[in-house]
PyMOL CGO cylinders between C-alpha atoms (Angstrom):
from pymol import cmd
from pymol.cgo import CYLINDER

trace = [
    CYLINDER, -24.19, -10.19, 13.66, -23.27, -7.02, 15.61, 0.3, 1, 1, 1, 1, 1, 1,
    CYLINDER, -23.27, -7.02, 15.61, -26.03, -4.89, 17.05, 0.3, 1, 1, 1, 1, 1, 1,
    CYLINDER, -26.03, -4.89, 17.05, -27.06, -1.78, 15.13, 0.3, 1, 1, 1, 1, 1, 1,
    CYLINDER, -27.06, -1.78, 15.13, -25.57, 0.49, 17.79, 0.3, 1, 1, 1, 1, 1, 1,
    CYLINDER, -25.57, 0.49, 17.79, -22.26, -1.43, 17.75, 0.3, 1, 1, 1, 1, 1, 1,
    CYLINDER, -22.26, -1.43, 17.75, -22.17, -1.40, 13.94, 0.3, 1, 1, 1, 1, 1, 1,
    CYLINDER, -22.17, -1.40, 13.94, -22.64, 2.36, 13.77, 0.3, 1, 1, 1, 1, 1, 1,
    CYLINDER, -22.64, 2.36, 13.77, -19.54, 2.97, 15.89, 0.3, 1, 1, 1, 1, 1, 1,
    CYLINDER, -19.54, 2.97, 15.89, -17.36, 0.14, 14.58, 0.3, 1, 1, 1, 1, 1, 1,
    CYLINDER, -17.36, 0.14, 14.58, -15.62, -0.21, 11.22, 0.3, 1, 1, 1, 1, 1, 1,
    CYLINDER, -15.62, -0.21, 11.22, -13.82, -3.07, 9.51, 0.3, 1, 1, 1, 1, 1, 1,
    CYLINDER, -13.82, -3.07, 9.51, -10.53, -2.14, 7.85, 0.3, 1, 1, 1, 1, 1, 1,
    CYLINDER, -10.53, -2.14, 7.85, -9.08, -4.59, 5.32, 0.3, 1, 1, 1, 1, 1, 1,
    CYLINDER, -9.08, -4.59, 5.32, -5.33, -4.00, 4.95, 0.3, 1, 1, 1, 1, 1, 1,
    CYLINDER, -5.33, -4.00, 4.95, -3.43, -5.30, 1.93, 0.3, 1, 1, 1, 1, 1, 1,
    CYLINDER, -3.43, -5.30, 1.93, 0.27, -5.37, 1.20, 0.3, 1, 1, 1, 1, 1, 1,
    CYLINDER, 0.27, -5.37, 1.20, 0.63, -4.75, -2.54, 0.3, 1, 1, 1, 1, 1, 1,
    CYLINDER, 0.63, -4.75, -2.54, 3.56, -6.04, -4.55, 0.3, 1, 1, 1, 1, 1, 1,
    CYLINDER, 3.56, -6.04, -4.55, 6.04, -3.46, -5.90, 0.3, 1, 1, 1, 1, 1, 1,
    CYLINDER, 6.04, -3.46, -5.90, 4.11, -3.67, -9.19, 0.3, 1, 1, 1, 1, 1, 1,
    CYLINDER, 4.11, -3.67, -9.19, 0.96, -2.49, -7.43, 0.3, 1, 1, 1, 1, 1, 1,
    CYLINDER, 0.96, -2.49, -7.43, -2.34, -3.98, -6.36, 0.3, 1, 1, 1, 1, 1, 1,
    CYLINDER, -2.34, -3.98, -6.36, -5.42, -5.18, -8.18, 0.3, 1, 1, 1, 1, 1, 1,
    CYLINDER, -5.42, -5.18, -8.18, -7.58, -2.33, -6.91, 0.3, 1, 1, 1, 1, 1, 1,
    CYLINDER, -7.58, -2.33, -6.91, -10.70, -3.65, -8.64, 0.3, 1, 1, 1, 1, 1, 1,
    CYLINDER, -10.70, -3.65, -8.64, -10.45, -7.04, -6.92, 0.3, 1, 1, 1, 1, 1, 1,
    CYLINDER, -10.45, -7.04, -6.92, -9.73, -5.42, -3.57, 0.3, 1, 1, 1, 1, 1, 1,
    CYLINDER, -9.73, -5.42, -3.57, -12.77, -3.17, -3.93, 0.3, 1, 1, 1, 1, 1, 1,
    CYLINDER, -12.77, -3.17, -3.93, -14.89, -6.16, -4.94, 0.3, 1, 1, 1, 1, 1, 1,
    CYLINDER, -14.89, -6.16, -4.94, -13.76, -8.06, -1.84, 0.3, 1, 1, 1, 1, 1, 1,
    CYLINDER, -13.76, -8.06, -1.84, -14.61, -5.10, 0.39, 0.3, 1, 1, 1, 1, 1, 1,
    CYLINDER, -14.61, -5.10, 0.39, -18.05, -4.85, -1.20, 0.3, 1, 1, 1, 1, 1, 1,
    CYLINDER, -18.05, -4.85, -1.20, -18.68, -8.58, -0.76, 0.3, 1, 1, 1, 1, 1, 1,
    CYLINDER, -18.68, -8.58, -0.76, -17.63, -8.40, 2.91, 0.3, 1, 1, 1, 1, 1, 1,
    CYLINDER, -17.63, -8.40, 2.91, -19.91, -5.39, 3.43, 0.3, 1, 1, 1, 1, 1, 1,
    CYLINDER, -19.91, -5.39, 3.43, -22.85, -7.38, 2.06, 0.3, 1, 1, 1, 1, 1, 1,
    CYLINDER, -22.85, -7.38, 2.06, -22.24, -10.03, 4.73, 0.3, 1, 1, 1, 1, 1, 1,
    CYLINDER, -22.24, -10.03, 4.73, -21.54, -7.71, 7.66, 0.3, 1, 1, 1, 1, 1, 1,
    CYLINDER, -21.54, -7.71, 7.66, -23.43, -4.98, 9.48, 0.3, 1, 1, 1, 1, 1, 1,
    CYLINDER, -23.43, -4.98, 9.48, -20.15, -3.09, 9.83, 0.3, 1, 1, 1, 1, 1, 1,
    CYLINDER, -20.15, -3.09, 9.83, -18.93, -0.41, 7.42, 0.3, 1, 1, 1, 1, 1, 1,
    CYLINDER, -18.93, -0.41, 7.42, -15.94, -1.74, 5.47, 0.3, 1, 1, 1, 1, 1, 1,
    CYLINDER, -15.94, -1.74, 5.47, -13.00, 0.20, 4.08, 0.3, 1, 1, 1, 1, 1, 1,
    CYLINDER, -13.00, 0.20, 4.08, -9.59, -0.74, 2.69, 0.3, 1, 1, 1, 1, 1, 1,
    CYLINDER, -9.59, -0.74, 2.69, -6.06, 0.44, 3.41, 0.3, 1, 1, 1, 1, 1, 1,
    CYLINDER, -6.06, 0.44, 3.41, -2.53, -0.42, 2.31, 0.3, 1, 1, 1, 1, 1, 1,
    CYLINDER, -2.53, -0.42, 2.31, 0.60, -1.05, 4.31, 0.3, 1, 1, 1, 1, 1, 1,
    CYLINDER, 0.60, -1.05, 4.31, 2.81, 0.32, 1.54, 0.3, 1, 1, 1, 1, 1, 1,
    CYLINDER, 2.81, 0.32, 1.54, 3.08, 0.97, -2.21, 0.3, 1, 1, 1, 1, 1, 1,
    CYLINDER, 3.08, 0.97, -2.21, -0.48, 2.30, -2.62, 0.3, 1, 1, 1, 1, 1, 1,
    CYLINDER, -0.48, 2.30, -2.62, -3.18, 4.52, -1.10, 0.3, 1, 1, 1, 1, 1, 1,
    CYLINDER, -3.18, 4.52, -1.10, -5.02, 4.98, 1.10, 0.3, 1, 1, 1, 1, 1, 1,
    CYLINDER, -5.02, 4.98, 1.10, -2.39, 4.23, 3.72, 0.3, 1, 1, 1, 1, 1, 1,
    CYLINDER, -2.39, 4.23, 3.72, -3.34, 2.76, 7.09, 0.3, 1, 1, 1, 1, 1, 1,
    CYLINDER, -3.34, 2.76, 7.09, -2.98, 6.24, 8.58, 0.3, 1, 1, 1, 1, 1, 1,
    CYLINDER, -2.98, 6.24, 8.58, -5.36, 7.77, 6.04, 0.3, 1, 1, 1, 1, 1, 1,
    CYLINDER, -5.36, 7.77, 6.04, -7.87, 4.95, 6.39, 0.3, 1, 1, 1, 1, 1, 1,
    CYLINDER, -7.87, 4.95, 6.39, -7.91, 5.31, 10.17, 0.3, 1, 1, 1, 1, 1, 1,
    CYLINDER, -7.91, 5.31, 10.17, -8.28, 9.09, 9.84, 0.3, 1, 1, 1, 1, 1, 1,
    CYLINDER, -8.28, 9.09, 9.84, -11.28, 8.54, 7.56, 0.3, 1, 1, 1, 1, 1, 1,
    CYLINDER, -11.28, 8.54, 7.56, -12.81, 6.04, 9.97, 0.3, 1, 1, 1, 1, 1, 1,
    CYLINDER, -12.81, 6.04, 9.97, -12.53, 8.49, 12.87, 0.3, 1, 1, 1, 1, 1, 1,
    CYLINDER, -12.53, 8.49, 12.87, -13.97, 11.29, 10.72, 0.3, 1, 1, 1, 1, 1, 1,
    CYLINDER, -13.97, 11.29, 10.72, -16.92, 9.00, 10.00, 0.3, 1, 1, 1, 1, 1, 1,
    CYLINDER, -16.92, 9.00, 10.00, -17.55, 8.60, 13.72, 0.3, 1, 1, 1, 1, 1, 1,
    CYLINDER, -17.55, 8.60, 13.72, -15.94, 5.22, 14.37, 0.3, 1, 1, 1, 1, 1, 1,
    CYLINDER, -15.94, 5.22, 14.37, -15.09, 4.44, 17.99, 0.3, 1, 1, 1, 1, 1, 1,
    CYLINDER, -15.09, 4.44, 17.99, -13.65, 1.01, 17.18, 0.3, 1, 1, 1, 1, 1, 1,
    CYLINDER, -13.65, 1.01, 17.18, -11.73, -0.25, 14.16, 0.3, 1, 1, 1, 1, 1, 1,
    CYLINDER, -11.73, -0.25, 14.16, -11.12, -3.95, 13.56, 0.3, 1, 1, 1, 1, 1, 1,
    CYLINDER, -11.12, -3.95, 13.56, -8.21, -4.54, 11.17, 0.3, 1, 1, 1, 1, 1, 1,
    CYLINDER, -8.21, -4.54, 11.17, -8.00, -7.65, 9.00, 0.3, 1, 1, 1, 1, 1, 1,
    CYLINDER, -8.00, -7.65, 9.00, -4.62, -8.38, 7.40, 0.3, 1, 1, 1, 1, 1, 1,
    CYLINDER, -4.62, -8.38, 7.40, -5.25, -9.76, 3.92, 0.3, 1, 1, 1, 1, 1, 1,
    CYLINDER, -5.25, -9.76, 3.92, -2.51, -12.36, 3.59, 0.3, 1, 1, 1, 1, 1, 1,
    CYLINDER, -2.51, -12.36, 3.59, -2.62, -16.12, 2.98, 0.3, 1, 1, 1, 1, 1, 1,
    CYLINDER, -2.62, -16.12, 2.98, -0.52, -17.69, 4.34, 0.3, 1, 1, 1, 1, 1, 1,
    CYLINDER, -0.52, -17.69, 4.34, -0.02, -15.34, 7.26, 0.3, 1, 1, 1, 1, 1, 1,
    CYLINDER, -0.02, -15.34, 7.26, 2.51, -12.61, 6.53, 0.3, 1, 1, 1, 1, 1, 1,
    CYLINDER, 2.51, -12.61, 6.53, 4.33, -11.69, 9.73, 0.3, 1, 1, 1, 1, 1, 1,
    CYLINDER, 4.33, -11.69, 9.73, 5.87, -8.64, 8.05, 0.3, 1, 1, 1, 1, 1, 1,
    CYLINDER, 5.87, -8.64, 8.05, 2.39, -7.37, 7.27, 0.3, 1, 1, 1, 1, 1, 1,
    CYLINDER, 2.39, -7.37, 7.27, 1.00, -7.91, 10.76, 0.3, 1, 1, 1, 1, 1, 1,
    CYLINDER, 1.00, -7.91, 10.76, 4.11, -6.54, 12.48, 0.3, 1, 1, 1, 1, 1, 1,
    CYLINDER, 4.11, -6.54, 12.48, 4.09, -3.37, 10.41, 0.3, 1, 1, 1, 1, 1, 1,
    CYLINDER, 4.09, -3.37, 10.41, 0.35, -2.91, 10.81, 0.3, 1, 1, 1, 1, 1, 1,
    CYLINDER, 0.35, -2.91, 10.81, 1.00, -2.82, 14.55, 0.3, 1, 1, 1, 1, 1, 1,
    CYLINDER, 1.00, -2.82, 14.55, 3.79, -0.28, 14.14, 0.3, 1, 1, 1, 1, 1, 1,
    CYLINDER, 3.79, -0.28, 14.14, 1.72, 1.86, 11.78, 0.3, 1, 1, 1, 1, 1, 1,
    CYLINDER, 1.72, 1.86, 11.78, -1.19, 1.92, 14.23, 0.3, 1, 1, 1, 1, 1, 1,
    CYLINDER, -1.19, 1.92, 14.23, 1.16, 2.80, 17.10, 0.3, 1, 1, 1, 1, 1, 1,
    CYLINDER, 1.16, 2.80, 17.10, 2.64, 5.69, 15.11, 0.3, 1, 1, 1, 1, 1, 1,
    CYLINDER, 2.64, 5.69, 15.11, -0.83, 6.86, 14.09, 0.3, 1, 1, 1, 1, 1, 1,
    CYLINDER, -0.83, 6.86, 14.09, -1.98, 6.87, 17.73, 0.3, 1, 1, 1, 1, 1, 1,
    CYLINDER, -1.98, 6.87, 17.73, 1.08, 8.83, 18.81, 0.3, 1, 1, 1, 1, 1, 1,
    CYLINDER, 1.08, 8.83, 18.81, 0.60, 11.42, 16.08, 0.3, 1, 1, 1, 1, 1, 1,
    CYLINDER, 0.60, 11.42, 16.08, -3.20, 11.81, 16.26, 0.3, 1, 1, 1, 1, 1, 1,
    CYLINDER, -3.20, 11.81, 16.26, -4.01, 10.75, 19.84, 0.3, 1, 1, 1, 1, 1, 1,
    CYLINDER, -4.01, 10.75, 19.84, -7.63, 9.87, 18.98, 0.3, 1, 1, 1, 1, 1, 1,
    CYLINDER, -7.63, 9.87, 18.98, -9.99, 8.13, 21.38, 0.3, 1, 1, 1, 1, 1, 1,
    CYLINDER, -9.99, 8.13, 21.38, -10.58, 5.06, 19.24, 0.3, 1, 1, 1, 1, 1, 1,
    CYLINDER, -10.58, 5.06, 19.24, -10.02, 1.36, 19.89, 0.3, 1, 1, 1, 1, 1, 1,
    CYLINDER, -10.02, 1.36, 19.89, -8.02, -0.42, 17.17, 0.3, 1, 1, 1, 1, 1, 1,
    CYLINDER, -8.02, -0.42, 17.17, -7.56, -4.20, 17.17, 0.3, 1, 1, 1, 1, 1, 1,
    CYLINDER, -7.56, -4.20, 17.17, -6.03, -6.70, 14.76, 0.3, 1, 1, 1, 1, 1, 1,
    CYLINDER, -6.03, -6.70, 14.76, -8.19, -9.71, 13.87, 0.3, 1, 1, 1, 1, 1, 1,
    CYLINDER, -8.19, -9.71, 13.87, -6.81, -13.24, 14.01, 0.3, 1, 1, 1, 1, 1, 1,
    CYLINDER, -6.81, -13.24, 14.01, -4.97, -14.12, 10.80, 0.3, 1, 1, 1, 1, 1, 1,
    CYLINDER, -4.97, -14.12, 10.80, -7.05, -15.59, 7.99, 0.3, 1, 1, 1, 1, 1, 1,
    CYLINDER, -7.05, -15.59, 7.99, -4.78, -18.61, 7.69, 0.3, 1, 1, 1, 1, 1, 1,
    CYLINDER, -4.78, -18.61, 7.69, -5.58, -19.70, 11.25, 0.3, 1, 1, 1, 1, 1, 1,
    CYLINDER, -5.58, -19.70, 11.25, -9.24, -20.32, 10.45, 0.3, 1, 1, 1, 1, 1, 1,
    CYLINDER, -9.24, -20.32, 10.45, -10.26, -23.88, 9.60, 0.3, 1, 1, 1, 1, 1, 1,
    CYLINDER, -10.26, -23.88, 9.60, -12.89, -22.58, 7.19, 0.3, 1, 1, 1, 1, 1, 1,
    CYLINDER, -12.89, -22.58, 7.19, -10.16, -21.18, 4.96, 0.3, 1, 1, 1, 1, 1, 1,
    CYLINDER, -10.16, -21.18, 4.96, -8.18, -24.42, 4.92, 0.3, 1, 1, 1, 1, 1, 1,
    CYLINDER, -8.18, -24.42, 4.92, -11.34, -26.30, 4.04, 0.3, 1, 1, 1, 1, 1, 1,
    CYLINDER, -11.34, -26.30, 4.04, -12.10, -23.91, 1.20, 0.3, 1, 1, 1, 1, 1, 1,
    CYLINDER, -12.10, -23.91, 1.20, -8.61, -24.31, -0.26, 0.3, 1, 1, 1, 1, 1, 1,
    CYLINDER, -8.61, -24.31, -0.26, -8.95, -28.08, 0.01, 0.3, 1, 1, 1, 1, 1, 1,
    CYLINDER, -8.95, -28.08, 0.01, -12.27, -27.98, -1.84, 0.3, 1, 1, 1, 1, 1, 1,
    CYLINDER, -12.27, -27.98, -1.84, -10.67, -26.06, -4.69, 0.3, 1, 1, 1, 1, 1, 1,
    CYLINDER, -10.67, -26.06, -4.69, -8.88, -29.30, -5.54, 0.3, 1, 1, 1, 1, 1, 1,
    CYLINDER, -8.88, -29.30, -5.54, -12.24, -30.70, -6.64, 0.3, 1, 1, 1, 1, 1, 1,
    CYLINDER, -12.24, -30.70, -6.64, -12.87, -27.75, -8.94, 0.3, 1, 1, 1, 1, 1, 1,
    CYLINDER, -12.87, -27.75, -8.94, -11.95, -28.29, -12.58, 0.3, 1, 1, 1, 1, 1, 1,
    CYLINDER, -11.95, -28.29, -12.58, -10.86, -24.66, -12.77, 0.3, 1, 1, 1, 1, 1, 1,
    CYLINDER, -10.86, -24.66, -12.77, -10.25, -22.54, -15.83, 0.3, 1, 1, 1, 1, 1, 1,
    CYLINDER, -10.25, -22.54, -15.83, -7.84, -23.67, -18.58, 0.3, 1, 1, 1, 1, 1, 1,
    CYLINDER, -7.84, -23.67, -18.58, -4.61, -21.70, -18.88, 0.3, 1, 1, 1, 1, 1, 1,
    CYLINDER, -4.61, -21.70, -18.88, -4.54, -20.22, -22.37, 0.3, 1, 1, 1, 1, 1, 1,
    CYLINDER, -4.54, -20.22, -22.37, -1.86, -17.57, -21.97, 0.3, 1, 1, 1, 1, 1, 1,
    CYLINDER, -1.86, -17.57, -21.97, 0.78, -17.47, -24.68, 0.3, 1, 1, 1, 1, 1, 1,
    CYLINDER, 0.78, -17.47, -24.68, 4.42, -18.00, -23.62, 0.3, 1, 1, 1, 1, 1, 1,
    CYLINDER, 4.42, -18.00, -23.62, 5.31, -15.15, -25.99, 0.3, 1, 1, 1, 1, 1, 1,
    CYLINDER, 5.31, -15.15, -25.99, 4.10, -12.70, -23.37, 0.3, 1, 1, 1, 1, 1, 1,
    CYLINDER, 4.10, -12.70, -23.37, 6.75, -14.00, -20.98, 0.3, 1, 1, 1, 1, 1, 1,
    CYLINDER, 6.75, -14.00, -20.98, 9.59, -12.95, -23.28, 0.3, 1, 1, 1, 1, 1, 1,
    CYLINDER, 9.59, -12.95, -23.28, 8.25, -9.85, -25.02, 0.3, 1, 1, 1, 1, 1, 1,
    CYLINDER, 8.25, -9.85, -25.02, 11.02, -8.00, -26.91, 0.3, 1, 1, 1, 1, 1, 1,
    CYLINDER, 11.02, -8.00, -26.91, 9.93, -4.82, -25.10, 0.3, 1, 1, 1, 1, 1, 1,
    CYLINDER, 9.93, -4.82, -25.10, 11.31, -6.31, -21.89, 0.3, 1, 1, 1, 1, 1, 1,
    CYLINDER, 11.31, -6.31, -21.89, 14.78, -6.63, -23.39, 0.3, 1, 1, 1, 1, 1, 1,
    CYLINDER, 14.78, -6.63, -23.39, 15.27, -2.90, -23.97, 0.3, 1, 1, 1, 1, 1, 1,
    CYLINDER, 15.27, -2.90, -23.97, 17.02, -0.77, -21.38, 0.3, 1, 1, 1, 1, 1, 1,
    CYLINDER, 17.02, -0.77, -21.38, 15.37, 2.64, -20.92, 0.3, 1, 1, 1, 1, 1, 1,
    CYLINDER, 15.37, 2.64, -20.92, 17.57, 5.41, -22.33, 0.3, 1, 1, 1, 1, 1, 1,
    CYLINDER, 17.57, 5.41, -22.33, 17.18, 8.07, -19.68, 0.3, 1, 1, 1, 1, 1, 1,
    CYLINDER, 17.18, 8.07, -19.68, 19.60, 10.52, -18.17, 0.3, 1, 1, 1, 1, 1, 1,
    CYLINDER, 19.60, 10.52, -18.17, 17.90, 10.61, -14.80, 0.3, 1, 1, 1, 1, 1, 1,
    CYLINDER, 17.90, 10.61, -14.80, 16.25, 7.83, -12.80, 0.3, 1, 1, 1, 1, 1, 1,
    CYLINDER, 16.25, 7.83, -12.80, 14.38, 8.85, -9.66, 0.3, 1, 1, 1, 1, 1, 1,
    CYLINDER, 14.38, 8.85, -9.66, 13.67, 6.05, -7.18, 0.3, 1, 1, 1, 1, 1, 1,
    CYLINDER, 13.67, 6.05, -7.18, 10.81, 6.88, -4.81, 0.3, 1, 1, 1, 1, 1, 1,
    CYLINDER, 10.81, 6.88, -4.81, 10.57, 4.85, -1.60, 0.3, 1, 1, 1, 1, 1, 1,
    CYLINDER, 10.57, 4.85, -1.60, 7.09, 3.43, -1.06, 0.3, 1, 1, 1, 1, 1, 1,
    CYLINDER, 7.09, 3.43, -1.06, 7.87, 1.37, 2.04, 0.3, 1, 1, 1, 1, 1, 1,
    CYLINDER, 7.87, 1.37, 2.04, 5.51, 1.34, 5.07, 0.3, 1, 1, 1, 1, 1, 1,
    CYLINDER, 5.51, 1.34, 5.07, 6.91, 4.40, 6.83, 0.3, 1, 1, 1, 1, 1, 1,
    CYLINDER, 6.91, 4.40, 6.83, 7.46, 6.53, 3.73, 0.3, 1, 1, 1, 1, 1, 1,
    CYLINDER, 7.46, 6.53, 3.73, 3.91, 5.66, 2.67, 0.3, 1, 1, 1, 1, 1, 1,
    CYLINDER, 3.91, 5.66, 2.67, 2.71, 6.85, 6.08, 0.3, 1, 1, 1, 1, 1, 1,
    CYLINDER, 2.71, 6.85, 6.08, 4.70, 10.05, 5.52, 0.3, 1, 1, 1, 1, 1, 1,
    CYLINDER, 4.70, 10.05, 5.52, 2.70, 10.60, 2.30, 0.3, 1, 1, 1, 1, 1, 1,
    CYLINDER, 2.70, 10.60, 2.30, 5.21, 9.30, -0.25, 0.3, 1, 1, 1, 1, 1, 1,
    CYLINDER, 5.21, 9.30, -0.25, 2.24, 8.66, -2.52, 0.3, 1, 1, 1, 1, 1, 1,
    CYLINDER, 2.24, 8.66, -2.52, 1.77, 12.40, -3.01, 0.3, 1, 1, 1, 1, 1, 1,
    CYLINDER, 1.77, 12.40, -3.01, 5.51, 12.78, -3.63, 0.3, 1, 1, 1, 1, 1, 1,
    CYLINDER, 5.51, 12.78, -3.63, 5.47, 10.00, -6.22, 0.3, 1, 1, 1, 1, 1, 1,
    CYLINDER, 5.47, 10.00, -6.22, 2.49, 11.50, -8.06, 0.3, 1, 1, 1, 1, 1, 1,
    CYLINDER, 2.49, 11.50, -8.06, 4.01, 14.98, -8.00, 0.3, 1, 1, 1, 1, 1, 1,
    CYLINDER, 4.01, 14.98, -8.00, 7.32, 13.73, -9.44, 0.3, 1, 1, 1, 1, 1, 1,
    CYLINDER, 7.32, 13.73, -9.44, 5.52, 11.73, -12.12, 0.3, 1, 1, 1, 1, 1, 1,
    CYLINDER, 5.52, 11.73, -12.12, 3.36, 14.69, -13.10, 0.3, 1, 1, 1, 1, 1, 1,
    CYLINDER, 3.36, 14.69, -13.10, 6.34, 17.09, -13.18, 0.3, 1, 1, 1, 1, 1, 1,
    CYLINDER, 6.34, 17.09, -13.18, 8.38, 14.79, -15.45, 0.3, 1, 1, 1, 1, 1, 1,
    CYLINDER, 8.38, 14.79, -15.45, 5.66, 13.32, -17.67, 0.3, 1, 1, 1, 1, 1, 1,
    CYLINDER, 5.66, 13.32, -17.67, 6.80, 15.42, -20.65, 0.3, 1, 1, 1, 1, 1, 1,
    CYLINDER, 6.80, 15.42, -20.65, 10.49, 14.71, -20.06, 0.3, 1, 1, 1, 1, 1, 1,
    CYLINDER, 10.49, 14.71, -20.06, 11.56, 11.51, -21.89, 0.3, 1, 1, 1, 1, 1, 1,
    CYLINDER, 11.56, 11.51, -21.89, 14.97, 11.75, -20.25, 0.3, 1, 1, 1, 1, 1, 1,
    CYLINDER, 14.97, 11.75, -20.25, 13.62, 11.20, -16.72, 0.3, 1, 1, 1, 1, 1, 1,
    CYLINDER, 13.62, 11.20, -16.72, 12.16, 8.00, -15.32, 0.3, 1, 1, 1, 1, 1, 1,
    CYLINDER, 12.16, 8.00, -15.32, 10.33, 7.84, -11.97, 0.3, 1, 1, 1, 1, 1, 1,
    CYLINDER, 10.33, 7.84, -11.97, 10.08, 4.40, -10.31, 0.3, 1, 1, 1, 1, 1, 1,
    CYLINDER, 10.08, 4.40, -10.31, 8.45, 3.48, -6.97, 0.3, 1, 1, 1, 1, 1, 1,
    CYLINDER, 8.45, 3.48, -6.97, 10.42, 0.92, -4.99, 0.3, 1, 1, 1, 1, 1, 1,
    CYLINDER, 10.42, 0.92, -4.99, 10.33, -0.85, -1.62, 0.3, 1, 1, 1, 1, 1, 1,
    CYLINDER, 10.33, -0.85, -1.62, 11.91, 0.23, 1.64, 0.3, 1, 1, 1, 1, 1, 1,
    CYLINDER, 11.91, 0.23, 1.64, 15.24, 2.03, 1.31, 0.3, 1, 1, 1, 1, 1, 1,
    CYLINDER, 15.24, 2.03, 1.31, 16.24, 1.89, 4.97, 0.3, 1, 1, 1, 1, 1, 1,
    CYLINDER, 16.24, 1.89, 4.97, 16.53, 5.32, 6.67, 0.3, 1, 1, 1, 1, 1, 1,
    CYLINDER, 16.53, 5.32, 6.67, 12.74, 5.49, 7.00, 0.3, 1, 1, 1, 1, 1, 1,
    CYLINDER, 12.74, 5.49, 7.00, 12.61, 8.25, 9.62, 0.3, 1, 1, 1, 1, 1, 1,
    CYLINDER, 12.61, 8.25, 9.62, 13.89, 10.64, 6.93, 0.3, 1, 1, 1, 1, 1, 1,
    CYLINDER, 13.89, 10.64, 6.93, 11.09, 9.90, 4.46, 0.3, 1, 1, 1, 1, 1, 1,
    CYLINDER, 11.09, 9.90, 4.46, 9.69, 10.40, 1.99, 0.3, 1, 1, 1, 1, 1, 1,
    CYLINDER, 9.69, 10.40, 1.99, 12.98, 9.36, 0.38, 0.3, 1, 1, 1, 1, 1, 1,
    CYLINDER, 12.98, 9.36, 0.38, 14.06, 9.79, -3.23, 0.3, 1, 1, 1, 1, 1, 1,
    CYLINDER, 14.06, 9.79, -3.23, 17.34, 8.60, -4.78, 0.3, 1, 1, 1, 1, 1, 1,
    CYLINDER, 17.34, 8.60, -4.78, 18.45, 10.61, -7.80, 0.3, 1, 1, 1, 1, 1, 1,
    CYLINDER, 18.45, 10.61, -7.80, 20.48, 8.43, -10.18, 0.3, 1, 1, 1, 1, 1, 1,
    CYLINDER, 20.48, 8.43, -10.18, 22.99, 8.26, -11.79, 0.3, 1, 1, 1, 1, 1, 1,
    CYLINDER, 22.99, 8.26, -11.79, 24.43, 10.78, -9.32, 0.3, 1, 1, 1, 1, 1, 1,
    CYLINDER, 24.43, 10.78, -9.32, 23.27, 8.64, -6.41, 0.3, 1, 1, 1, 1, 1, 1,
    CYLINDER, 23.27, 8.64, -6.41, 22.03, 11.66, -4.45, 0.3, 1, 1, 1, 1, 1, 1,
    CYLINDER, 22.03, 11.66, -4.45, 19.69, 10.91, -1.54, 0.3, 1, 1, 1, 1, 1, 1,
    CYLINDER, 19.69, 10.91, -1.54, 16.88, 13.40, -0.95, 0.3, 1, 1, 1, 1, 1, 1,
    CYLINDER, 16.88, 13.40, -0.95, 15.07, 13.28, 2.38, 0.3, 1, 1, 1, 1, 1, 1,
    CYLINDER, 15.07, 13.28, 2.38, 11.70, 14.58, 3.52, 0.3, 1, 1, 1, 1, 1, 1,
    CYLINDER, 11.70, 14.58, 3.52, 10.59, 15.20, -0.06, 0.3, 1, 1, 1, 1, 1, 1,
    CYLINDER, 10.59, 15.20, -0.06, 7.00, 16.42, 0.03, 0.3, 1, 1, 1, 1, 1, 1,
    CYLINDER, 7.00, 16.42, 0.03, 5.01, 17.71, -2.94, 0.3, 1, 1, 1, 1, 1, 1,
    CYLINDER, 5.01, 17.71, -2.94, 6.28, 21.25, -2.31, 0.3, 1, 1, 1, 1, 1, 1,
    CYLINDER, 6.28, 21.25, -2.31, 9.88, 20.03, -2.49, 0.3, 1, 1, 1, 1, 1, 1,
    CYLINDER, 9.88, 20.03, -2.49, 9.57, 18.33, -5.88, 0.3, 1, 1, 1, 1, 1, 1,
    CYLINDER, 9.57, 18.33, -5.88, 10.40, 21.45, -7.91, 0.3, 1, 1, 1, 1, 1, 1,
    CYLINDER, 10.40, 21.45, -7.91, 13.54, 22.10, -5.87, 0.3, 1, 1, 1, 1, 1, 1,
    CYLINDER, 13.54, 22.10, -5.87, 14.65, 18.49, -6.27, 0.3, 1, 1, 1, 1, 1, 1,
    CYLINDER, 14.65, 18.49, -6.27, 14.21, 18.54, -10.05, 0.3, 1, 1, 1, 1, 1, 1,
    CYLINDER, 14.21, 18.54, -10.05, 15.89, 21.90, -10.53, 0.3, 1, 1, 1, 1, 1, 1,
    CYLINDER, 15.89, 21.90, -10.53, 18.72, 21.37, -8.08, 0.3, 1, 1, 1, 1, 1, 1,
    CYLINDER, 18.72, 21.37, -8.08, 22.22, 20.01, -8.74, 0.3, 1, 1, 1, 1, 1, 1,
    CYLINDER, 22.22, 20.01, -8.74, 22.77, 16.26, -9.02, 0.3, 1, 1, 1, 1, 1, 1,
    CYLINDER, 22.77, 16.26, -9.02, 26.07, 15.99, -7.19, 0.3, 1, 1, 1, 1, 1, 1,
    CYLINDER, 26.07, 15.99, -7.19, 26.86, 12.67, -5.60, 0.3, 1, 1, 1, 1, 1, 1,
    CYLINDER, 26.86, 12.67, -5.60, 25.96, 12.72, -1.91, 0.3, 1, 1, 1, 1, 1, 1,
]
cmd.load_cgo(trace, "trace")
């Protein structure tokens, strides 16, 4: 176990890559708490994309708490090379933007540890829980109805747009349209021209909006919808 002095200046950052549908925040928090019980290091969580806090925000918080070293653990089994590659890029961008004096390293992937393989193998001896879900839930009539909206806003929540605070943009758009049944706001994965983020596509016009921060939401919603 790390020394007390080392633990005070070092943090463990667990980074998840949520699906487009989101992340089980309760399970992620429970994992972080369980890790903290077994480690002398402070533990926090971050997200590559889709959710908050982003890696940038988590690292900012670690530095504000006095961390001199941050050890990142990519939560993916089997190893997700997209996740690890983009963690590296996110950290590099964060360093360039903040220029803090902090050491950030990426731990060896979980899937490379024999202990994990052994644990998965032992699960074969576990009777497990019976599956009692009804197949009716798989084909709910509600999932056969197209939304009748006149405007569909697609908000990019890819790694770079998330780093550029697309989460705030998404929440601002959702809040501004919550009483408008004719507008639907949907977060989606990477749209491509990431350096122009946060990105929003305004359909059916197909208009691309770039650099949309919370302050720009009102202008986007009130502006024309011409095809770009």
